[in-house]
Every structure is written in C-alpha cells, then in structure tokens.
FIKE-73443 format. One record per residue (C-alpha): residue number from 1; x, y, z. Coordinates in nm, 2 decimals. Example, Ala and Ser with C-alpha at 12.3 -4.5 7.8 and 13.67 -1.06 7.14 Angstrom:
BEGIN
(atom 1; (1.23; -0.45; 0.78))
(atom 2; (1.37; -0.11; 0.71))
# end
This chain:
BEGIN
(atom 1; (9.53; 13.36; 11.37))
(atom 2; (9.17; 13.25; 11.37))
(atom 3; (9.05; 12.90; 11.49))
(atom 4; (8.91; 12.79; 11.15))
(atom 5; (9.25; 12.91; 10.98))
(atom 6; (9.45; 12.69; 11.21))
(atom 7; (9.21; 12.41; 11.18))
(atom 8; (9.26; 12.45; 10.79))
(atom 9; (9.63; 12.46; 10.83))
(atom 10; (9.62; 12.15; 11.05))
(atom 11; (9.39; 11.95; 10.83))
(atom 12; (9.59; 12.02; 10.53))
(atom 13; (9.92; 11.93; 10.72))
(atom 14; (9.78; 11.60; 10.82))
(atom 15; (9.63; 11.52; 10.48))
(atom 16; (9.96; 11.55; 10.33))
(atom 17; (10.16; 11.32; 10.59))
(atom 18; (10.31; 11.02; 10.40))
(atom 19; (10.12; 10.71; 10.39))
(atom 20; (10.23; 10.39; 10.57))
(atom 21; (10.47; 10.19; 10.37))
(atom 22; (10.31; 9.92; 10.15))
(atom 23; (10.44; 9.64; 10.36))
(atom 24; (10.30; 9.79; 10.68))
(atom 25; (9.97; 9.83; 10.51))
(atom 26; (9.96; 9.49; 10.39))
(atom 27; (10.05; 9.35; 10.76))
(atom 28; (9.77; 9.55; 10.89))
(atom 29; (9.52; 9.41; 10.61))
(atom 30; (9.62; 9.03; 10.65))
(atom 31; (9.61; 9.04; 11.02))
(atom 32; (9.24; 9.13; 11.03))
(atom 33; (9.18; 8.80; 10.88))
(atom 34; (9.14; 8.55; 11.16))
(atom 35; (9.27; 8.25; 10.93))
(atom 36; (9.61; 8.45; 10.88))
(atom 37; (9.91; 8.23; 10.99))
(atom 38; (10.25; 8.33; 11.11))
(atom 39; (10.38; 8.19; 10.78))
(atom 40; (10.15; 8.41; 10.59))
(atom 41; (10.27; 8.74; 10.79))
(atom 42; (10.62; 8.62; 10.75))
(atom 43; (10.60; 8.61; 10.35))
(atom 44; (10.46; 8.98; 10.39))
(atom 45; (10.75; 9.12; 10.63))
(atom 46; (11.01; 8.93; 10.46))
(atom 47; (10.97; 9.16; 10.16))
(atom 48; (11.08; 9.47; 10.38))
(atom 49; (11.45; 9.40; 10.49))
(atom 50; (11.41; 9.69; 10.76))
(atom 51; (11.12; 9.53; 10.92))
(atom 52; (11.27; 9.19; 10.89))
(atom 53; (11.56; 9.31; 11.06))
(atom 54; (11.36; 9.49; 11.34))
(atom 55; (11.17; 9.16; 11.43))
(atom 56; (11.50; 8.94; 11.42))
(atom 57; (11.67; 9.21; 11.63))
(atom 58; (11.40; 9.22; 11.88))
(atom 59; (11.36; 8.84; 11.93))
(atom 60; (11.75; 8.80; 11.97))
(atom 61; (11.78; 9.10; 12.21))
(atom 62; (11.88; 9.08; 12.57))
(atom 63; (11.53; 9.12; 12.67))
(atom 64; (11.45; 8.76; 12.57))
(atom 65; (11.78; 8.61; 12.67))
(atom 66; (11.75; 8.32; 12.45))
(atom 67; (12.01; 8.05; 12.48))
(atom 68; (12.03; 8.01; 12.10))
(atom 69; (11.98; 8.25; 11.83))
(atom 70; (11.66; 8.27; 11.63))
(atom 71; (11.73; 8.28; 11.27))
(atom 72; (11.39; 8.18; 11.13))
(atom 73; (11.14; 8.49; 11.07))
(atom 74; (10.85; 8.24; 11.09))
(atom 75; (10.97; 8.11; 11.43))
(atom 76; (11.05; 8.47; 11.55))
(atom 77; (10.68; 8.57; 11.49))
(atom 78; (10.54; 8.26; 11.65))
(atom 79; (10.76; 8.35; 11.97))
(atom 80; (10.65; 8.71; 11.95))
(atom 81; (10.30; 8.67; 11.86))
(atom 82; (10.12; 8.79; 11.55))
(atom 83; (9.95; 9.07; 11.73))
(atom 84; (10.26; 9.17; 11.90))
(atom 85; (10.44; 9.18; 11.55))
(atom 86; (10.14; 9.38; 11.39))
(atom 87; (10.10; 9.66; 11.67))
(atom 88; (10.49; 9.68; 11.69))
(atom 89; (10.49; 9.73; 11.29))
(atom 90; (10.21; 9.99; 11.34))
(atom 91; (10.41; 10.17; 11.61))
(atom 92; (10.72; 10.17; 11.41))
(atom 93; (10.54; 10.32; 11.10))
(atom 94; (10.39; 10.62; 11.31))
(atom 95; (10.70; 10.68; 11.49))
(atom 96; (10.92; 10.70; 11.16))
(atom 97; (10.64; 10.93; 11.01))
(atom 98; (10.61; 11.16; 11.30))
(atom 99; (10.90; 11.11; 11.52))
(atom 100; (11.16; 11.32; 11.33))
(atom 101; (11.34; 11.60; 11.52))
(atom 102; (11.20; 11.86; 11.30))
(atom 103; (10.84; 11.81; 11.42))
(atom 104; (10.96; 11.90; 11.78))
(atom 105; (11.00; 12.27; 11.84))
(atom 106; (10.88; 12.35; 12.20))
(atom 107; (10.87; 11.97; 12.29))
(atom 108; (11.17; 11.78; 12.39))
(atom 109; (11.15; 11.48; 12.13))
(atom 110; (11.33; 11.23; 12.36))
(atom 111; (11.14; 11.32; 12.67))
(atom 112; (10.81; 11.31; 12.47))
(atom 113; (10.88; 10.95; 12.36))
(atom 114; (10.98; 10.82; 12.69))
(atom 115; (10.65; 10.93; 12.84))
(atom 116; (10.45; 10.80; 12.55))
(atom 117; (10.64; 10.46; 12.59))
(atom 118; (10.58; 10.45; 12.95))
(atom 119; (10.20; 10.51; 12.91))
(atom 120; (10.19; 10.22; 12.68))
(atom 121; (10.41; 9.99; 12.90))
(atom 122; (10.19; 10.08; 13.20))
(atom 123; (9.87; 10.03; 13.02))
(atom 124; (9.99; 9.71; 12.91))
(atom 125; (10.07; 9.61; 13.29))
(atom 126; (9.74; 9.72; 13.41))
(atom 127; (9.57; 9.53; 13.12))
(atom 128; (9.76; 9.21; 13.25))
(atom 129; (9.66; 9.27; 13.58))
(atom 130; (9.30; 9.29; 13.46))
(atom 131; (9.34; 8.96; 13.29))
(atom 132; (9.31; 9.08; 12.94))
(atom 133; (9.41; 8.82; 12.70))
(atom 134; (9.77; 8.80; 12.59))
(atom 135; (9.64; 8.85; 12.22))
(atom 136; (9.51; 9.19; 12.32))
(atom 137; (9.77; 9.33; 12.54))
(atom 138; (9.98; 9.51; 12.26))
(atom 139; (9.67; 9.68; 12.16))
(atom 140; (9.67; 9.86; 12.50))
(atom 141; (10.04; 9.93; 12.46))
(atom 142; (9.99; 10.09; 12.11))
(atom 143; (9.71; 10.30; 12.23))
(atom 144; (9.89; 10.42; 12.53))
(atom 145; (10.20; 10.49; 12.29))
(atom 146; (9.97; 10.71; 12.07))
(atom 147; (9.76; 10.90; 12.32))
(atom 148; (9.94; 11.21; 12.30))
(atom 149; (10.03; 11.20; 11.91))
(atom 150; (9.82; 11.52; 11.85))
(atom 151; (10.07; 11.73; 12.02))
(atom 152; (10.34; 11.67; 11.75))
(atom 153; (10.16; 11.84; 11.47))
(atom 154; (10.03; 12.14; 11.70))
(atom 155; (10.38; 12.16; 11.80))
(atom 156; (10.54; 12.15; 11.45))
(atom 157; (10.28; 12.38; 11.28))
(atom 158; (10.23; 12.63; 11.56))
(atom 159; (10.54; 12.62; 11.77))
(atom 160; (10.54; 12.98; 11.91))
(atom 161; (10.17; 12.95; 12.02))
(atom 162; (10.26; 12.59; 12.17))
(atom 163; (10.54; 12.72; 12.36))
(atom 164; (10.32; 12.99; 12.51))
(atom 165; (10.06; 12.73; 12.58))
(atom 166; (10.31; 12.51; 12.76))
(atom 167; (10.45; 12.80; 12.96))
(atom 168; (10.08; 12.90; 13.08))
(atom 169; (10.01; 12.54; 13.16))
(atom 170; (10.31; 12.53; 13.38))
(atom 171; (10.28; 12.88; 13.54))
(atom 172; (9.90; 12.87; 13.61))
(atom 173; (9.90; 12.50; 13.68))
(atom 174; (9.65; 12.44; 13.40))
(atom 175; (9.60; 12.10; 13.21))
(atom 176; (9.79; 12.15; 12.88))
(atom 177; (9.48; 12.05; 12.68))
(atom 178; (9.30; 12.37; 12.83))
(atom 179; (9.60; 12.58; 12.78))
(atom 180; (9.62; 12.45; 12.41))
(atom 181; (9.26; 12.56; 12.35))
(atom 182; (9.34; 12.90; 12.49))
(atom 183; (9.61; 12.98; 12.25))
(atom 184; (9.52; 12.77; 11.97))
(atom 185; (9.16; 12.70; 11.97))
(atom 186; (9.25; 12.34; 11.92))
(atom 187; (9.39; 12.08; 12.16))
(atom 188; (9.59; 11.76; 12.10))
(atom 189; (9.31; 11.52; 12.12))
(atom 190; (9.12; 11.69; 11.83))
(atom 191; (9.47; 11.70; 11.64))
(atom 192; (9.51; 11.34; 11.74))
(atom 193; (9.17; 11.26; 11.62))
(atom 194; (9.25; 11.41; 11.28))
(atom 195; (9.56; 11.18; 11.23))
(atom 196; (9.40; 10.87; 11.36))
(atom 197; (9.09; 10.90; 11.12))
(atom 198; (9.33; 10.98; 10.84))
(atom 199; (9.52; 10.66; 10.90))
(atom 200; (9.19; 10.47; 10.99))
(atom 201; (9.38; 10.31; 11.28))
(atom 202; (9.08; 10.14; 11.44))
(atom 203; (8.82; 10.25; 11.70))
(atom 204; (9.00; 10.16; 12.01))
(atom 205; (9.31; 10.38; 11.91))
(atom 206; (9.10; 10.66; 11.78))
(atom 207; (8.87; 10.68; 12.08))
(atom 208; (9.15; 10.66; 12.31))
(atom 209; (9.33; 10.95; 12.14))
(atom 210; (9.02; 11.17; 12.14))
(atom 211; (8.88; 11.12; 12.47))
(atom 212; (9.15; 11.05; 12.71))
(atom 213; (9.10; 11.40; 12.86))
(atom 214; (8.71; 11.38; 12.85))
(atom 215; (8.60; 11.04; 12.94))
(atom 216; (8.29; 11.17; 13.10))
(atom 217; (8.18; 11.25; 12.75))
(atom 218; (8.27; 10.90; 12.61))
(atom 219; (7.96; 10.69; 12.50))
(atom 220; (8.15; 10.44; 12.29))
(atom 221; (8.23; 10.07; 12.34))
(atom 222; (8.61; 10.11; 12.41))
(atom 223; (8.60; 10.20; 12.79))
(atom 224; (8.85; 9.92; 12.89))
(atom 225; (9.13; 10.05; 12.68))
(atom 226; (9.04; 10.42; 12.71))
(atom 227; (9.00; 10.41; 13.11))
(atom 228; (9.33; 10.20; 13.13))
(atom 229; (9.53; 10.45; 12.93))
(atom 230; (9.39; 10.73; 13.15))
(atom 231; (9.50; 10.57; 13.44))
(atom 232; (9.85; 10.49; 13.28))
(atom 233; (9.89; 10.83; 13.18))
(atom 234; (9.84; 10.95; 13.55))
(atom 235; (10.08; 10.71; 13.69))
(atom 236; (10.35; 10.80; 13.42))
(atom 237; (10.32; 11.17; 13.49))
(atom 238; (10.32; 11.14; 13.87))
(atom 239; (10.61; 10.91; 13.85))
(atom 240; (10.83; 11.15; 13.62))
(atom 241; (10.89; 10.91; 13.36))
(atom 242; (10.97; 11.15; 13.05))
(atom 243; (10.77; 11.46; 12.97))
(atom 244; (10.48; 11.52; 12.77))
(atom 245; (10.48; 11.91; 12.81))
(atom 246; (10.22; 11.89; 13.08))
(atom 247; (10.30; 11.93; 13.46))
(atom 248; (9.94; 11.97; 13.58))
(atom 249; (9.80; 11.63; 13.67))
(atom 250; (9.43; 11.61; 13.62))
(atom 251; (9.22; 11.41; 13.87))
(atom 252; (9.10; 11.08; 13.76))
(atom 253; (8.72; 11.06; 13.67))
(atom 254; (8.57; 10.82; 13.95))
(atom 255; (8.41; 10.60; 13.69))
(atom 256; (8.75; 10.51; 13.57))
(atom 257; (8.83; 10.33; 13.88))
(atom 258; (8.45; 10.19; 13.90))
(atom 259; (8.48; 10.05; 13.56))
(atom 260; (8.83; 9.88; 13.59))
(atom 261; (8.74; 9.74; 13.95))
(atom 262; (8.98; 9.64; 14.22))
(atom 263; (9.28; 9.58; 13.99))
(atom 264; (9.34; 9.95; 13.98))
(atom 265; (9.45; 9.92; 14.33))
(atom 266; (9.79; 9.78; 14.22))
(atom 267; (10.10; 9.96; 14.34))
(atom 268; (10.27; 10.15; 14.07))
(atom 269; (10.53; 10.32; 14.29))
(atom 270; (10.83; 10.20; 14.05))
(atom 271; (11.01; 9.99; 14.31))
(atom 272; (11.14; 9.63; 14.31))
(atom 273; (11.01; 9.41; 14.05))
(atom 274; (10.75; 9.66; 13.89))
(atom 275; (11.01; 9.90; 13.82))
(atom 276; (11.22; 9.63; 13.64))
(atom 277; (10.93; 9.52; 13.45))
(atom 278; (10.84; 9.86; 13.33))
(atom 279; (11.20; 9.91; 13.21))
(atom 280; (11.22; 9.58; 13.04))
(atom 281; (10.92; 9.65; 12.85))
(atom 282; (11.03; 10.01; 12.75))
(atom 283; (11.36; 9.84; 12.65))
(atom 284; (11.18; 9.60; 12.43))
(atom 285; (10.96; 9.86; 12.26))
(atom 286; (11.28; 10.10; 12.20))
(atom 287; (11.45; 9.81; 12.02))
(atom 288; (11.19; 9.80; 11.77))
(atom 289; (11.06; 10.14; 11.75))
(atom 290; (11.43; 10.29; 11.74))
(atom 291; (11.33; 10.55; 12.01))
(atom 292; (11.63; 10.68; 12.20))
(atom 293; (11.60; 10.65; 12.58))
# end
C-alpha cells in the first residue's frame, strides 16, 4: 500500500474519532480562565457522575491515606489542585477513547499503558527536581502519558505491517520509529501529531508528541517539557517498566542534558524511596484513568 493511501486512511480514521464528552470539553474550557474557582470546576464536573466518582475515589484512595473521608467535591478539587483535576480529566478522556482492546493488535495494551504511565510519572518527578511549579507538574505527566499515542492508530489500522515493524526493530536493533517509516511510510510521531491537532490539546502536548524522537529539529518554545519527556522515556525504557514496542534505546541528544542542567544527574535506578514514589504516582494515575497494572 502506498504512503499517500495509508496517510489518507489514517487521517480519515482520526477525523472520525469520538469527540470528548461535553463535560470534559467544558472542563478544559473553563480551566483556561485564570479566574475560574474550584467551585466553578465543581459545578461542571458534578454534571458528570462518572467523573465525579473518579475524583472522589482518587482523593479517598489509599494513595492519600486521609484520616477522614472527603465527601465534598469542591474540597476534593481544592486538595488535588485544579490543574491536576483538569489534566487527569483530559487523560481519562484520551484513554477512554483510544484505550480499548480492539485498538491493540500487535501491541500489548497493558504493557503499553504501563510504559506510558511510567514516562508520565518520571517526567513529573524530573520536573519536580527542576523546581517546576506545582501547578505545572501534571502538564508534564500528561505529555509523558500521551507521548506514544500515535502508535495506537498505526497498530489498529495497519496491524500486520506494524507487527513486522516491531519484529524488524527488535531483530535489527533499530528504533521503532525508523522501522515504522520503513514499513508504513509514517511513524508514530506523525500519527500522534494528527490526533493531537484534531483534538487541539495545546502546544506543549502537540510538540512533545511530534518531536520526542527528533529534538534536534525542534525550534519551538516547549523545550522544558519536550526534553523532560525524552529523558523520562529513556529511563522508563532502560528500567523495563511496561513495553511500548521498542527495545532499541536511542542515545539522548546532548542538548537535552545541557538544557535541563544539573538536575538531570538524578539517580533513577528505581531503588529505595524513588522506586516507591514512582509506584505511588502510577497507582494514583491508575485509580483515575482505570488502566490496569
């Protein structure tokens, strides 16, 4: 099948993906307003019993170990933080739309989401080490969670070719993005870009999804989040958390370290407190996103 025909199939498939539920769209909209209060956000979320249940289940989960159950949605939003709630609502919408088992033919769904969660969590931990503000941390998590999202439609629509791409990548020690290009003419960064642009998810997410395998070509303003996700992806791969279909670990472009500075020297060997922190963060995300471990 020719490249242009595959691209047309992919574009048609992505254009037909379900829109986010009205509640999710409204949450994203009102959170863009700096004057939005937790009460405003509560009024929107309360219209959706599923989202309300997820927020309340998260705040009352073992992760927070609260001595007294929280029964007020407004209080839950205050305790979690509005940006955290907004980004987890976004993540849940993406997972519910693309995370169905029918979309995973060559890829293992559970292992893929484990890897994606790990990259999101490690991105957040690196950002914290780099003194990123608390309000921005969940943005790093979401960018990491969604960095490989383009693999899902490629795997769903062209499963035979995608299986060959994965096998070739493994056998010949090629980065999967290169093998994807060989067999499909399209790689997951291009496919991911189409999804993110279609959903208008913001420059920081779009740029991370699009350039995480080609940072040397990037000239935008989102280097902090892009380079952090690249580093987190390397650590998640080398530590064997989940599996994204790629066993060939690319060398990190030197400017990634230069840009992020000395905080990139942090030890991510997943021992002691760090291992516990990664697992706690993954557990928290799983509670909200309903991704099985």
